[in-house]
N, C-alpha and C positions, 0 to 999 in steps of 0.2 A: 604633433609629429608622432609621438609615442603611440597615441591611440590609433592613428591611421596606419602606422606600421603593424600594430597588432592585428588590425582588421585584415590586412593583406596577408600576413603570415597565417592567420586562421583560415582564410580562403584557400590558401595553397596547400595546407598541411593537416589541419585538424578535422577529423571526421566526427561529426556530431551525432548523438544517439537520436533515433526516431525522428529523422529530419529528411525533408526533400533536399538532397545535396545541391541540386542546381538552384533551387529557390534560395537556399541559405547563401550560396556563393553570391547571388544577385543582391540579396538584402544586406549581407554583412553581419558580423557578430556584434552583440551588445556586451561590452566588457564590464564585469563587476570588479571593483577594486577594494572595497572594504565593507564591513558590516558590524553592527552592534545591536544587541537586543532583537527587535523585530524589524530593524531598518537596514536596508542595503543601499550602497552608493555605487554608481557607475562611473566610468572613466570621464564623463562630462561633468561630474559633480552632482548629478541628479540623485536625490534621496527618495526612496520608495519604501512604503510599508510592504513587507514580504508576507502577503496573505496566503502563501502556499508553502512556507518553511522550506525553501529550496525545492525539493521534490518530495513533499510530505515528510521530511526527515529531520529538519533542525528543530526538534521539539523543545529543546532547552533554550533556544534562542542563540544568537551569535555572541561571541566574545566572552563567554562565561570563564572567568579567571580560574576557577577551581578545576575545570576540565583541562584548560591549557596547562596549568601547573602539573596536573597528574600525568599528562602526556610528556611534558618536558622532563619531569623527574624519571619517568620510566625509560625514556630515550637515553638518559645519562647513565642509568643503572644497568639496564639490560634491554637493548633495543630489539633483540630478536631471540626467541627460543623455540625450537621445534617441539612438536608434540609427538614426533616419531621416536622410536627406540626407548620408549618408556620415560621420556623426558617431559618436563613441563615448567611452568612458571607460576609464581604465587598469584599474580593478578588473574590469570586465566582460571586457576583452581578456585579462587575465592569468588569470581564472578559466576562460575557455573553453580556453585553452592548457593549464592545469594539468589540467583534466578530460580533455581529449583525450589527453594523455600517459598517463593512468592507465586509460583505457577499453579494453575488449577490442578486439583486432584493429585494423581501420582505421576505427574510429568517430572520425574526426578533425575532424568539423564539428559545432558546437554552436549550437543556436538556443534562446534563453532565453524562457521563458514566465512566467506568474504562479503556476502550480501544476500539479498532475498532470492535471486534467481538460482544461485547454487545451493541455497538452503532447500528450495523446492526440488531441485535435481537430486539432492541427497536423500530426501524422503522417498523418492521413487526407487533408488537403489536399495535403501534399507527395507522398503516394503517387499521388493522382490526377494531379497535375502531372507526376510522373515517367513514368507510362504514357502520358499525352497527348504528352509530349515524344518518346516512342518511337514514336508513331503507333499506339498500342494502347489507345485509349479504352474498348474493350470489356471490359478487365480492371477491373471495377467492383464485384465481389462480395467481401465481407469476412467472415472467419470468426473466431470466438473460442470460448472454452471455458465450458461451463455452470458456474455458481457463480463465475465470474470477475468482477473489478471493474475497469473502465477509466474511471471518473469518472462524473459526473452532469450533464455538459453535454448539449446537445440531441442531438448525434451520438454522443458517447462513451457516453451512457447506453444506447444501443442495442447497443453491444458488451458492456457490462456485462450479466451474466446473473443478476440477482437481482430477484425479483418486485417489491419495493418501489420500484425505480427505473424500472419499466415501467408499473405500474398508474396509469391516468389520464393518461398522458403521450403515448400514441400511438406508442410505440416497443416493440420494435425496428422498423426500416425493412425493406422487403422485400429489400434488398441486404445485410442483416446476418444471419449464420447462426451456428449453434452446433454443437459436438460435445460428447459427454459428458465430464464431469470425470474426472480420474485418481483422485479421492477413494478412497484405499486402504481406509479402514475400511468403506466401504459400496459397494465396486465390484462389480458383477455378475460381472466376469471373475475375481474372487478377489483375494487380497491379495498374491500374489507379484509381484515386480518385473517378471518376464518377461511374465506374463499381462497386467498393467496396461499396460505399454508396447506390447505387441502389439495390445491392444484399441484404444488411442488412435491408433496408426499406422493401423490398419484403418479407424477411424472417420473420420479426416481424409482418407484416400485415397478412401473412399466418398463423402464429402461433395463433394470436388473433382470426382469423376467425375460426380456427380449434377448439379452446377452447370455443368460444362464447364470443363476445365482452362484453356481460353483466356479464360474469364471471371473467374477467381478472382485477386484482387489480392494479398491479404495474410492472414496468420494472426497473431492477437494472443494473447499468453499472459503470465501472471505466473510468475516462477520458483517462487514459493509463492503460492497463492491466498489473499489476506489476508481481505477482507471476506466471502468465501465460507465462512470458518470455519478459517483457517490450514490449508489443505490442502496437504500436502507431497508432491510427486511422487516416485516412486522414483528412485534414482540412475540416470542414463542416459536418463531420460524426455525432458528438454529437448534433449539431444543428438540423440536419435532423431527428435524432431519437427523439429528444425532441419534435419537431413539430408533428411528427406522434403520439406520446403519447397523446399530447393535442387533436389532431383530434379524437383519438379513446377513449377518456375519461379514460386514464390510468395514474396513478401517475408515475412520472419520478424521480428516486432516483439516485443521483450522489454519488458514494462512493469515497471520496477524502482522505481516510485514508493514502494512500501513497503519492498522488499528492499534498496534501495541504501544506501550509506554506513554499512556495518558492521552492519546489522541482522541478517544471517545469518552474519557472520564477516568475510569480505573486504570491500573497498570496494564491489564489485558482486557480486551472486550469480552472474551469468553467468561470472565468473572461476572460481568453484568448479565450475560446470557445464561448463566448457571449451567455451563457446558464444560465437560472434561473431554477433550479430544484424545485420540490415540497418538497423534503427532501435532505439534504446533510449530509453525515457522515464524521467525521474527527477523528484523534488520532495522533499517532506518533509525527510529528513535532509540534503538539499543545504544548507539554511540552519538546520537543526535546529528549524524552526518559528519562529525568532525574527522573521523577516520573510518575506513571500511570495516564492517563486521556484520555478520548475520548469525543465526543459530537455529538449530533444530532441537526441539524438546521431544523426547520419546518417553512413553509410559514404562513402568516397571515390567509389565507383561511383554512388551515389544523388546525391550532391552534384554531381558532374561532369555527370551526365545532365540534371539540372534547370538547372544553370548554362549548359550548352551549348544546351539547348532554349530558354532565355529569350534568350540572346544579349545584345543591348544593351537589351532591355526589362526592366522591373522585374518581379520575382517578387512578385505582389500579395498578400503575407501578412505582417501585422505587428500588434504591440500597442504601445500607448503606453508601457507599463512594461516591455517586453522589454529585457533587459540593464540593468536598473536598477542604478545604481552602488552604492547602499547595500546592496541585496540581494547584489550581487556581492562587496562587501567582507566581508559576513557569511559568504558562502560560502567565501571564501578563509580566513577565520579558523577556520571549522568544519573545513575540510580539514586545516589544520595541527594542530588538536587531535586529530582522528581519527588522523593518522599519528604524532603524538608519543606518544600513550598510549592513546587511547580504543578503537582497534581491538583492541589487545592485551587491554585490560581487558574489553572486550565479549566476546571469545572465552572468557576465563576465567569471567566472570560467566554467560555463556550455558551453559557446561558445568555450572555449579552449578545454574542454573535448571532445566535439563532433568533433572538427577539428582533435584532436589527434587520436581519434578512427577511423575517416574516413581515416586517413593516413595509417591505417593498412589494408585497403581493398585489397591491392595487395598481402597480405600474402596468401599462398596457401590454408590455412584453413578457411579464412574469407569469408563467403557467404553473410552476411548482416550486416549493421551497422544502428542502429535506436535509436531514443531518442528525448527528448526535455528538455532543461535545464540541471539540474543535475540528470537526470534520463535517463539511456542509456543502450544499450546492443549490443553485437556483437554475431552473430550466426555462429557457426563453421560447416563446411561441408567437406566431403572428395571428393565431385565432385560438382564444382560450377555450371556447366550447368544443371545437374540433381537435384541439391540441396539435395544431399544425406547426411543425418545427420551422425554424428560420431556413430560408432557402440557401442552397449551396452558393448561389451567386452573391450572397452577403458575406461569404468567406468568414464565418464566425470565428474559427480558430485563430486566424491571423489578425483580422481587423479588431476584434474585441480585445484580444491581448494587447495590441498596439494602443488602442484607446485607453485602456486601463493603465498601461505604462506611462503614457503621456500625462495621465492624471495622478501619477505617483503611487501606483498600486500594482503589485504582482499577484496575478491569479492564474488558475489553470483554465484556459478557454478551450473546451472540447469542440471537435468538428461539428457536432450537432446542436450547438448553441447552449450547451450546459456550461455553467461557470462553477469551477470547483474552488473550495476554500479549505486551507489547513494551516492556519497561522501558528507561530510558535506559542507554546504554553505560557510564556512570560509576558504576553501582551497586556498592556495597561488598558484601562477603560477608554482613554483618549485614542489609542491605536485601533481598538475595535471600532470605535465610532468613526475613525478616519476610513477604515475599510468599508463601512456602510455608506458613508457620504460619497466616497470616490466610486463605489459601485453604482450608486444612484446616478451620478454624473455620466458614467460610462453607458448606462442604460439609456439615458436621455439622448446621448450622441448616437447610439445604435438605432434608436427610434427614428432619427433623421436620415438614416441610410436609405437612399432611393430604392435599393433592392428590397429592403424591409417594408418601406412605406407602400410599395406597389402591391403588397400582399396583405397588408394589415386590415383585419376585419373591422 
């Protein structure tokens, strides 16, 4: 009765993110009731390995007592403190300092947000202020990468380059531009690192020249494109694009909302890429999804220019919940867990995950396996030689997710037949093996889909 009642209440009142409202009403919600480690339990008692860590975010795993205790203690001591009026709280101050100490290069200044989307929006406001402070307001054009994701806020959705986030919303704006993705599996330049890097460098240079170098403000990129299908650039790609931005006097923004906090191995993916951006955005793993929080890191040069430009005047950008003390306390607890054991376990589990997914390459439907650390994908095709994607009639997003769910596995099933993986860093060997075994079973079931079999080469 309780479960049925919740389904009806959900149908009637709860608007779900990035969903077909009518399709969701018809299907009904799946209610999650509890979770521990890498396992979630639904209202029917079904237990599933969460191979996607919620929404790429529960990096520490569910039910970590030290995180729960930190949040509880902070709620008892000081449940809220504003950052306005020169006020602050110890957890927020300490978290900013701890993050700055670990960030690449001179990213010594941290502005806290509620999540990734408003972190990206904040960078746009800071960048405009930065150029205005320099007397260069004409630098107002922004560039991102096709198949990239930079949130779904009013402005960030325009930097995002995925059709669902544009259709019906009137974005992107005319000052938001794109260059092609590095997408190695389907890159017209070929699959070699040198060719892909050269093509991307040429594309960015050409876009800047077309817009006018004096007009271009910034270039946005994810170290690995997450919602575009876990697209991993070749080694050296980030560094080459960073160097070109420096040459062209363009700010380089690394969006680490997904890749940060051990998802790819180190605390930040930029550390592996040997890149120091001008801005870096984070969220998700910052608090392991336990409470909302995001952050913008800015370099000394950016901060000083904004601060000097404002002088005695206030920099008019702020949120009620920026630097929330409970979120900050959770962030500190997560950081300790990462460095005590989870980064190391994540690297070990990530190697096992990638090896397991690679073992599925012989399956008739697997065209590509890609990833880094605990962030991975397999791309399904019906013709390996021609790289023909699964047909729309196979409804990959819905049907593959449903099959995996029935097999006791949560994954991200993209509309184009890409399966995304981002398990918690706490995963055991047995849990990684279960992800692989249940994926194999899901692939076999998909192989029997009439819409797939009809096109299978």
